[in-house]
VOGU-3710 file (C-alpha; in Angstrom, 3 decimals, decimal comma):
1> mpllsalryq> -76,804/-192,536/146,689  -77,113/-189,788/144,016  -74,600/-186,974/144,293  -77,227/-184,321/145,145  -78,667/-186,455/147,938  -75,196/-187,122/149,289  -74,380/-183,440/149,294  -77,630/-182,689/151,059  -76,685/-184,819/154,006  -72,965/-184,061/154,040
11> cpsslpiarl> -73,103/-180,287/153,702  -74,714/-179,621/157,097  -71,917/-181,540/158,836  -69,045/-179,961/156,939  -70,516/-176,506/156,400  -72,363/-175,028/159,373  -73,415/-172,100/157,170  -75,669/-174,524/155,245  -77,472/-176,003/158,236  -80,374/-173,557/158,452
21> afrpffllas> -81,513/-170,627/156,331  -80,908/-167,947/158,959  -77,146/-168,488/158,786  -76,350/-167,524/155,169  -79,201/-165,097/154,688  -78,693/-163,077/157,883  -74,978/-162,843/157,208  -75,158/-161,977/153,512  -78,151/-159,641/153,871  -76,384/-157,607/156,568
31> lfsvlamvvw> -73,181/-157,387/154,549  -75,088/-156,518/151,397  -77,022/-153,742/153,144  -73,781/-152,083/154,227  -72,276/-152,329/150,733  -75,477/-151,007/149,164  -75,524/-148,068/151,585  -71,890/-147,270/150,790  -72,810/-147,104/147,091  -75,782/-144,886/147,950
41> fafwhgdill> -73,585/-142,633/150,092  -71,089/-142,262/147,244  -73,921/-141,427/144,840  -75,071/-138,535/147,034  -71,516/-137,209/146,987  -71,272/-137,330/143,211  -69,313/-140,588/142,865  -70,837/-143,269/140,650  -69,501/-146,600/141,900  -72,049/-148,658/139,973
51> rphgglmwwh> -74,059/-148,420/136,792  -76,720/-150,934/137,776  -79,794/-152,128/135,948  -82,518/-149,496/136,211  -80,167/-146,756/137,407  -79,074/-146,010/140,946  -82,400/-144,567/142,131  -84,291/-147,709/141,105  -81,498/-149,983/142,302  -81,423/-148,456/145,783
61> qhemlfgfga> -85,171/-148,864/146,297  -85,285/-152,324/144,805  -82,226/-153,789/146,478  -83,009/-152,590/149,985  -86,425/-154,262/149,639  -85,731/-157,341/147,539  -82,015/-157,755/148,156  -81,676/-157,025/151,871  -85,297/-157,274/153,049  -86,309/-160,402/151,155
71> avvagfllta> -83,171/-162,241/152,296  -83,842/-161,541/155,978  -87,502/-162,506/155,584  -86,567/-165,768/153,859  -83,875/-166,535/156,420  -86,281/-166,029/159,300  -89,314/-167,825/157,860  -87,407/-170,811/156,458  -85,829/-171,257/159,886  -88,983/-170,662/161,918
81> vqnwtgrrsi> -91,043/-173,079/159,808  -88,850/-175,927/161,071  -89,747/-175,054/164,668  -93,410/-174,586/163,797  -93,820/-177,847/161,892  -91,209/-180,115/163,480  -90,066/-181,008/159,951  -86,609/-180,465/158,515  -86,399/-177,188/156,619  -84,177/-176,539/153,630
91> sgapllglva> -80,496/-177,157/154,316  -77,315/-178,392/152,683  -76,950/-178,168/148,908  -80,561/-177,031/148,245  -80,108/-174,146/150,701  -76,811/-173,177/149,108  -78,557/-173,265/145,734  -81,245/-170,875/146,990  -78,532/-168,587/148,374  -76,691/-168,741/145,031
101> lwlaarllla> -79,895/-167,694/143,242  -80,293/-164,689/145,558  -76,632/-163,766/145,143  -76,772/-164,151/141,344  -79,650/-161,676/141,209  -77,691/-159,155/143,286  -74,632/-159,443/141,025  -76,584/-159,329/137,768  -78,597/-156,267/138,787  -75,453/-154,473/139,954
111> ypsglpawll> -73,422/-155,475/136,878  -75,936/-156,169/134,078  -73,200/-156,370/131,395  -75,660/-155,728/128,600  -77,827/-158,744/129,426  -81,513/-158,442/128,452  -83,855/-157,049/131,100  -86,109/-160,128/130,943  -83,199/-162,367/131,954  -82,201/-160,157/134,887
121> asvdlaflpl> -85,805/-160,002/136,040  -86,293/-163,764/135,696  -83,337/-164,546/137,951  -84,424/-161,999/140,541  -88,115/-162,928/140,474  -87,501/-166,643/141,062  -86,313/-166,256/144,655  -89,478/-165,366/146,585  -91,777/-167,924/144,874  -89,231/-170,649/145,605
131> aalimarlvl> -89,069/-169,611/149,258  -92,885/-169,607/149,371  -92,995/-173,093/147,819  -90,524/-174,500/150,356  -92,506/-173,042/153,217  -95,864/-174,146/151,812  -94,736/-177,765/151,451  -93,654/-177,951/155,091  -96,766/-176,223/156,432  -99,137/-178,332/154,321
141> aaklwrnlmf> -97,359/-181,550/155,298  -97,775/-180,663/158,978  -101,332/-179,332/158,422  -100,566/-176,201/160,405  -102,969/-173,960/158,541  -102,318/-170,979/160,820  -98,827/-170,630/159,376  -99,958/-170,884/155,787  -100,787/-167,161/155,815  -97,121/-166,309/155,284
151> vpvllllata> -97,142/-167,957/151,850  -99,514/-165,483/150,132  -97,566/-162,607/151,687  -94,380/-163,926/150,069  -96,191/-164,318/146,742  -97,558/-160,786/146,960  -94,025/-159,596/147,661  -93,014/-161,324/144,434  -95,846/-159,443/142,699  -94,501/-156,134/144,028
161> nlamhvgvaq> -91,072/-157,138/142,732  -92,559/-157,889/139,315  -94,217/-154,474/139,272  -90,881/-152,769/139,901  -89,230/-154,727/137,084  -92,080/-154,020/134,648  -92,016/-150,373/135,665  -88,330/-149,950/134,881  -88,650/-151,914/131,627  -91,541/-149,752/130,421
171> gklelirega> -90,362/-146,483/131,943  -93,438/-146,224/134,183  -92,357/-144,395/137,317  -95,749/-144,802/138,989  -95,546/-148,578/138,677  -92,091/-148,558/140,267  -93,242/-146,307/143,100  -96,468/-148,178/143,864  -94,692/-151,539/143,681  -92,109/-150,340/146,201
181> ylavlliavl> -94,861/-149,003/148,479  -96,650/-152,354/148,315  -93,437/-154,165/149,282  -92,916/-151,918/152,326  -96,506/-152,497/153,476  -96,243/-156,262/152,993  -93,065/-156,453/155,062  -94,913/-154,379/157,681  -97,634/-157,050/157,638  -94,981/-159,682/158,355
191> mvllggrvip> -93,693/-157,545/161,222  -97,181/-157,291/162,708  -97,807/-161,028/162,332  -94,444/-162,147/163,704  -94,130/-159,324/166,221  -97,466/-160,254/167,735  -96,145/-163,760/168,333  -92,621/-163,175/169,554  -92,446/-159,733/171,209  -94,885/-160,413/174,085
201> fftsrklgrp> -93,481/-163,954/174,417  -89,845/-162,814/174,599  -90,825/-160,026/176,996  -92,758/-162,236/179,387  -89,935/-164,804/179,492  -87,284/-162,197/180,218  -89,345/-160,392/182,849  -90,679/-163,576/184,443  -94,222/-162,282/184,123  -97,295/-163,927/182,572
211> qpapipslek> -97,798/-163,114/178,918  -100,833/-160,838/178,400  -103,675/-162,722/176,774  -104,501/-161,282/173,331  -107,819/-159,524/172,905  -109,422/-161,214/169,859  -111,247/-158,092/168,669  -108,087/-155,987/168,889  -106,052/-158,640/167,081  -108,610/-158,760/164,278
221> ltlgsllavv> -108,755/-154,975/164,031  -104,961/-154,653/163,926  -104,438/-157,228/161,213  -107,673/-156,508/159,346  -107,027/-152,783/159,038  -103,462/-153,372/157,846  -104,673/-155,907/155,281  -107,192/-153,302/154,129  -104,293/-150,887/153,612  -102,486/-153,540/151,556
231> llqlltlggv> -105,621/-154,246/149,508  -106,047/-150,545/148,726  -102,385/-150,392/147,709  -102,902/-153,414/145,440  -105,818/-151,639/143,794  -103,681/-148,535/143,336  -100,943/-150,662/141,791  -103,549/-152,111/139,436  -104,540/-148,661/138,227  -107,689/-148,182/140,319
241> avpealhaaa> -108,199/-144,607/141,492  -108,425/-145,157/145,260  -109,479/-141,994/147,117  -106,528/-140,790/149,160  -108,831/-139,989/152,082  -109,988/-143,624/152,173  -106,419/-144,914/152,108  -105,439/-142,431/154,825  -108,403/-143,473/156,998  -107,433/-147,149/156,766
251> mlvaavagvm> -103,858/-146,286/157,723  -104,977/-144,256/160,726  -107,167/-147,106/161,973  -104,234/-149,516/161,576  -101,947/-147,063/163,408  -104,308/-146,632/166,366  -104,918/-150,373/166,625  -101,172/-150,998/166,491  -100,508/-148,581/169,353  -103,231/-150,173/171,479
261> rlarweghrt> -101,835/-153,641/170,802  -98,255/-152,617/171,595  -99,259/-150,871/174,825  -100,399/-154,213/176,301  -96,951/-155,823/175,920  -95,300/-153,928/178,815  -92,491/-152,429/176,785  -91,821/-149,873/179,544  -90,422/-152,718/181,654  -87,726/-153,592/179,095
271> lhepllwglh> -85,530/-150,493/179,258  -82,676/-152,514/180,767  -82,572/-154,951/177,822  -81,771/-153,527/174,339  -82,822/-156,693/172,500  -86,280/-156,238/174,003  -86,745/-152,484/173,842  -85,367/-152,651/170,318  -88,223/-154,959/169,343  -90,838/-152,827/171,099
281> lsyafvpvgl> -89,575/-149,570/169,636  -89,220/-150,982/166,120  -92,800/-152,255/166,319  -93,857/-148,759/167,458  -92,495/-147,361/164,199  -95,136/-149,319/162,288  -98,019/-147,155/163,621  -95,761/-144,092/163,477  -95,013/-144,758/159,815  -98,653/-145,478/159,001
291> amwamallga> -99,819/-142,306/160,754  -97,205/-140,255/158,902  -98,225/-141,922/155,628  -101,852/-140,963/156,250  -100,778/-137,369/156,910  -98,696/-137,393/153,726  -101,660/-138,603/151,673  -103,599/-135,636/153,046  -100,861/-133,263/151,889  -98,774/-132,681/155,018
301> frvelavhal> -95,452/-133,732/153,444  -93,927/-136,188/150,955  -94,993/-139,832/151,204  -91,388/-141,031/150,969  -90,714/-139,527/154,415  -93,369/-141,785/155,931  -92,093/-144,736/153,942  -88,642/-144,286/155,484  -90,142/-144,215/158,980  -91,426/-147,703/158,255
311> aiggigsmml> -88,383/-148,839/156,298  -85,685/-147,717/158,760  -87,369/-147,385/162,138  -89,659/-150,351/161,647  -88,275/-152,859/159,165  -84,527/-152,220/159,372  -84,519/-151,927/163,168  -86,743/-154,933/163,849  -84,673/-157,045/161,473  -81,514/-156,042/163,337
321> ammarvslgh> -83,057/-156,841/166,726  -84,576/-160,129/165,530  -81,378/-161,288/163,825  -79,356/-160,464/166,928  -81,643/-162,593/169,088  -82,389/-165,452/166,680  -78,722/-165,874/165,761  -77,838/-166,477/169,404  -80,667/-168,871/170,159  -80,244/-170,957/167,012
331> tgrtirtlpg> -76,482/-171,295/167,437  -76,884/-172,574/170,991  -75,563/-169,442/172,678  -76,887/-167,560/175,679  -79,407/-164,959/174,626  -78,015/-161,645/175,808  -77,330/-158,243/174,352  -73,771/-158,249/173,044  -71,649/-155,079/173,456  -72,621/-152,368/171,004
341> igvglglmfa> -75,912/-153,912/169,842  -77,855/-151,411/171,926  -75,805/-148,626/170,340  -76,567/-150,051/166,906  -80,291/-150,126/167,598  -80,123/-146,591/168,963  -78,403/-145,443/165,762  -81,100/-147,097/163,656  -83,843/-145,273/165,525  -81,888/-142,017/165,287
351> aallrspvla> -81,592/-142,555/161,531  -85,347/-143,137/161,306  -86,147/-139,995/163,269  -83,763/-137,921/161,156  -84,947/-139,371/157,843  -88,652/-138,962/158,627  -90,110/-136,493/161,197  -86,982/-134,327/161,479  -86,619/-134,044/157,708  -90,340/-133,320/157,379
361> afpqithwvy> -89,934/-130,408/159,797  -86,579/-129,163/158,455  -86,288/-130,016/154,746  -83,377/-127,570/154,377  -81,026/-130,055/156,102  -81,707/-132,854/153,607  -78,055/-133,367/152,643  -76,884/-133,759/156,238  -79,791/-136,020/157,122  -79,075/-138,327/154,189
371> nlsilfwcia> -75,416/-138,543/155,158  -76,092/-139,261/158,834  -78,871/-141,787/158,255  -76,697/-143,767/155,826  -73,722/-143,709/158,209  -75,883/-144,735/161,169  -77,273/-147,714/159,227  -73,791/-148,825/158,199  -72,390/-148,568/161,748  -75,355/-150,481/163,197
381> yliflfhytl> -75,037/-153,380/160,769  -71,244/-153,431/160,999  -71,643/-153,922/164,751  -73,909/-156,886/164,007  -71,400/-158,334/161,551  -68,549/-157,872/164,037  -70,304/-159,989/166,659  -72,199/-162,493/164,549  -70,099/-163,384/161,496  -68,136/-166,136/163,245
391> pllrarvdgq> -71,124/-167,610/165,153  -73,093/-167,805/161,899  -70,191/-169,561/160,189  -69,471/-171,989/163,040  -71,338/-175,002/164,385  -73,648/-174,685/167,376  -71,753/-174,492/170,646  -74,014/-177,140/172,198  -73,188/-179,666/169,477  -76,747/-179,898/168,194
401> eg> -77,738/-179,726/164,542  -78,892/-176,352/163,254
//
């Protein structure tokens, strides 16, 4: 047997971390987010801990999206696709190779060492297309066309990443900004797609109540309006002058549809279970962020405040809640809220409120808000790492593979 094939089959037995994608990516993404926030905290206090590619402003935006965010997305999708298709997902040496590619990009962007920008970009840009290819092969082999929709989202995320790299190489701040905005909206699309599947399902199972049947017209409106927002952002990224009122209108429609959809999932019955109310509340920040973004486009305040409502309250919080639940289920452990996870989720939502609506109302407290929101993020993800590092590194407690 060739060495690579041998490693592929031996690694899962000897290295639990290489058995499924959620293990290395959830662990490393959480750790990386804390380290990146520490660097960002130091920067706001005048200490330069890094001299990364693109400068610290670019690096912070890029790495929270394509370092932290992309890793969690890949870890979740490359694990879920195995359940969806019944076919073995990436594991063993190939998985470790994909992790090494992601890690190499993080190190090279943080410590460029005079390497050419095209080389740094090439290493970083390879990750998402590879993840999309792995997923596409499994979905196509199983002919589960419904799940193929995640592949173009991953490829569009890679396009947003490319825009940020081209923007920094050419000194085009608008390209960097619009690429980052596109990435946030695309991850929001993933949240809406996945949240619509798992949040009502998890809720109904925990409460012992029948899952509410989706309303087809509402489902189409929710996803269709959000895709329209993404399309308008793509046009903006491509240099098309999209009327801000049109973009704002699409966002408001998506926000209203999102609220109506969420209201049917009985989130008010989950107040006793942080892993559930964390999912409901993080999903709620999608329409909140979109509504704030629409207001910002109409001149109410800066767009970046709305973006952080989505990025912290929506994306960062839902990723924390999903990782906390998925990491228990896929390691064979009882699904329950571990001590402090509810506190961590509460801190994430507090950070989102401070960084978005509170800062919009009281811009004079910017320095304090930045400090608190960074600290809250770090504490929340350190709580996750405290509980989940060993389970992610160890074999399943039930002896099964995965």
